[in-house]
VOGU-3710 file (C-alpha; in Angstrom, 3 decimals, decimal comma):
1> mktrlafall> 75,012/96,278/72,260  72,986/94,099/69,889  72,033/95,379/66,443  68,849/94,522/64,542  68,408/95,443/60,871  65,287/95,935/58,747  64,882/96,082/54,994  61,983/96,127/52,462  61,428/94,783/48,911  59,694/97,126/46,445
11> lgsatpalaq> 57,637/95,689/43,572  58,500/97,064/40,115  56,167/98,361/37,437  56,341/95,021/35,628  54,121/93,446/38,305  50,789/92,396/36,748  47,952/94,784/37,529  45,808/91,997/38,963  48,528/90,743/41,311  47,870/91,229/45,000
21> eeppkpvtvs> 50,191/91,428/47,925  50,366/88,327/50,049  48,532/88,665/53,360  50,828/89,054/56,350  51,883/85,767/57,899  50,759/85,089/61,471  54,290/83,985/62,394  57,505/85,523/61,067  61,135/84,595/61,614  63,925/87,167/61,427
31> gsvalvsdyr> 67,564/87,217/62,362  70,976/88,772/61,953  74,664/87,899/62,036  77,536/90,261/62,725  81,284/90,510/63,007  82,443/93,223/65,418  85,909/94,420/66,356  84,967/94,471/70,055  81,848/93,277/71,902  80,851/96,108/74,226
41> frgvsqtdee> 78,002/95,478/76,668  76,896/98,708/78,317  80,223/100,271/77,472  82,431/97,500/78,855  84,362/95,075/76,626  83,340/91,437/76,920  86,015/90,153/74,521  89,238/91,646/75,893  88,979/94,335/73,177  89,137/91,646/70,497
51> maiqggltvs> 86,757/90,594/67,692  83,479/88,749/68,174  81,071/86,805/65,992  77,446/87,297/66,967  74,064/86,142/65,777  70,430/86,049/66,754  67,045/84,684/65,743  63,571/85,975/66,636  60,168/84,360/66,114  57,281/86,857/66,192
61> hesglyagtw> 53,508/86,347/66,214  50,999/88,797/64,764  49,526/89,208/68,260  52,716/90,950/69,379  54,267/88,010/71,199  57,871/87,165/70,350  60,747/84,973/71,536  64,314/84,555/70,435  67,941/83,917/71,202  71,227/85,769/70,711
71> asnlagwgtf> 74,825/84,642/71,211  78,404/85,935/71,148  81,853/84,632/71,950  83,543/86,047/75,060  87,042/86,641/76,441  88,678/88,643/79,185  87,369/89,304/82,695  88,705/85,923/83,701  86,903/84,465/80,644  83,669/85,058/82,531
81> gganmeldly> 84,244/82,424/85,127  85,413/79,933/82,522  82,703/80,598/79,935  83,745/81,441/76,371  80,218/82,206/75,241  77,222/84,343/76,152  73,837/82,892/75,226  70,743/85,040/75,757  67,148/83,839/75,684  64,449/86,486/75,523
91> ggfklpvggg> 60,724/86,833/75,093  58,121/89,519/75,367  55,135/91,337/73,976  54,956/94,400/71,716  51,898/96,594/71,306  51,276/99,851/69,443  50,799/102,993/71,505  49,979/106,574/70,583  50,590/107,716/67,035  53,045/105,168/65,739
101> gtldvgltwy> 54,862/104,289/68,948  55,616/100,784/70,243  55,694/99,512/73,820  57,856/96,422/74,349  57,741/94,464/77,622  59,887/91,370/78,075  62,609/89,464/79,892  66,159/88,413/78,988  67,890/85,411/80,538  71,663/85,815/80,289
111> mypggfantd> 73,551/82,507/80,287  77,288/81,734/80,322  77,607/78,038/79,353  80,567/76,266/80,909  81,192/79,028/83,454  81,145/79,006/87,234  77,902/78,171/89,018  75,400/80,991/89,588  76,658/83,179/86,734  73,328/83,248/84,848
121> faepyvklsg> 70,806/85,967/85,618  67,372/87,249/84,562  66,543/90,837/83,644  63,027/92,121/82,811  62,819/95,194/80,574  60,410/97,808/79,226  61,130/99,743/76,015  59,193/102,561/74,368  60,088/103,531/70,798  58,783/105,895/68,154
131> tigpltalag> 59,716/108,618/65,689  60,017/112,366/66,086  60,315/113,828/62,605  63,435/112,242/61,038  64,605/110,954/64,434  63,912/107,442/65,683  64,137/107,198/69,460  63,950/104,447/72,068  63,865/104,740/75,856  64,448/101,632/77,948
141> vayapkqeal> 64,448/100,438/81,553  65,961/97,082/82,563  65,789/95,948/86,179  67,526/92,797/87,355  66,206/91,780/90,787  68,537/90,502/93,482  70,370/87,344/92,422  73,752/85,769/93,067  75,166/86,480/89,608  75,022/90,197/90,433
151> gnfsatpqsn> 76,396/89,859/93,954  79,878/90,439/95,343  80,346/86,720/95,870  83,887/86,580/94,498  85,223/89,699/96,169  85,965/87,932/99,442  85,320/84,441/100,795  82,962/85,972/103,348  80,701/87,451/100,644  79,980/84,145/98,897
161> gqsednlylw> 76,265/83,838/98,128  75,523/87,553/98,439  72,768/88,817/96,136  72,399/92,240/94,538  70,102/93,929/92,035  70,844/96,280/89,138  68,963/99,023/87,296  69,892/100,107/83,772  68,308/103,130/82,042  69,128/103,973/78,449
171> gdfaagvkgt> 68,189/105,905/75,336  68,963/105,112/71,690  68,638/107,589/68,831  69,043/107,270/65,051  68,488/109,505/62,044  69,119/108,933/58,351  71,206/111,400/56,371  68,938/112,604/53,561  69,934/111,377/50,108  72,499/108,896/51,446
181> pvtlkahigr> 72,515/105,303/52,769  74,025/106,594/56,029  72,295/106,498/59,417  73,711/108,394/62,385  73,227/106,809/65,807  73,750/107,639/69,485  73,303/105,906/72,829  73,383/106,984/76,475  73,015/104,623/79,430  73,136/104,681/83,222
191> segnpglgpn> 73,770/101,633/85,391  73,086/101,592/89,136  73,824/98,565/91,257  76,507/96,993/93,417  79,944/98,633/93,153  81,612/95,739/91,356  82,144/95,211/87,669  83,034/91,973/85,988  83,473/88,253/86,477  86,110/87,269/89,024
201> gtslaptgey> 86,161/90,894/90,151  83,149/91,355/92,369  80,222/90,341/90,170  79,499/88,236/87,103  77,891/91,045/85,095  78,788/94,649/84,201  77,052/96,405/87,063  77,916/99,302/89,330  77,150/103,013/89,139  78,418/104,571/85,923
211> wdwllgadla> 77,456/106,155/82,585  78,163/104,757/79,135  77,655/106,387/75,745  78,119/105,804/72,028  78,254/107,908/68,859  78,437/106,299/65,433  77,160/105,747/61,916  75,882/102,863/59,794  76,207/102,496/56,018  73,675/100,250/54,251
221> iagtpltlgv> 75,131/98,525/51,177  72,597/98,918/48,363  71,234/95,690/46,905  72,443/93,591/49,831  71,382/92,926/53,436  74,803/94,153/54,599  75,437/97,131/56,866  78,843/98,553/57,793  79,112/100,325/61,116  81,547/102,402/63,141
231> aytdtdisea> 81,026/103,761/66,645  82,970/105,518/69,374  82,052/104,141/72,819  83,176/105,129/76,306  82,250/105,152/80,012  82,956/107,443/82,958  84,615/104,633/84,946  87,930/106,067/86,073  91,169/104,147/86,504  90,912/104,660/90,260
241> esayllpnfs> 87,387/103,224/90,356  88,419/100,097/88,464  91,835/99,670/90,110  90,609/97,320/92,845  89,278/94,954/90,149  92,620/94,592/88,400  93,962/92,519/86,750  90,546/91,093/85,797  89,299/94,474/84,590  92,245/95,205/82,305
251> stkdgssiag> 93,111/94,213/78,761  95,617/91,386/78,508  97,308/93,223/75,593  98,302/96,519/77,202  96,832/96,576/80,692  94,339/99,341/79,887  90,843/99,347/81,357  88,296/97,388/79,336  85,830/100,193/80,132  87,965/102,822/78,396
261> sqvvfsvsaa> 87,190/104,560/75,122  87,201/102,474/71,957  86,260/102,762/68,280  84,272/99,684/67,284  83,810/98,523/63,685  81,137/96,087/62,514  79,698/94,355/59,476  76,247/92,809/59,843  73,562/91,175/57,752  69,840/90,768/58,368
271> f> 67,610/88,005/57,084
//
């Protein structure tokens, strides 16, 4: 769950009539920082249902090529094999399609510095986005080919070195509330892979066969790059399905599943 913000600067009437807009730069740099009450990745808490500080930076070229990085602190799930941080590197290519749509093809490399060996994994993705009236929509497919970080290598000593793959399908939707700085948002996702979820459970990434969803709203603070957010997130992972992963799959505070329902608050800024 990684949020990107966009904002524009409007020129006032005091601008000289002969002034011209600067030509677009061939290379642009954008980024964001955020404080969230819980880092949820595909519906599952990565921070033991505690707060996280996150930030990212993207360098884009006018050709459509881009590359960037994103990071967050971690906790829970056996501290991800000893790692207290997730560091993602990504790159790809965007091109316009149809009447205002965008096709985005790229790859994310998920890294867990300081964790156990073979916890990092690569995941190519394809995203198609566009607008339908007031609604902005995005459909995505992410497929991680077989690799040890997704295998059941920690379930039993005999499974060490096993490789698995994982497929994630999702849709994101957003619509502004007319006359207000509020944007409503929704997400639905489906993961299909090996039946384990979580570091020191059976795999080092949130995989398995389950649905996750989110409903929320963002409030843009006028005159600032700040956005306040609130979202309800949940999965269909039952207590019985996650029981064999305990205690790694439970919150250290109350023993509840870290895939259970949660209201997540956030404050973010774009630059």
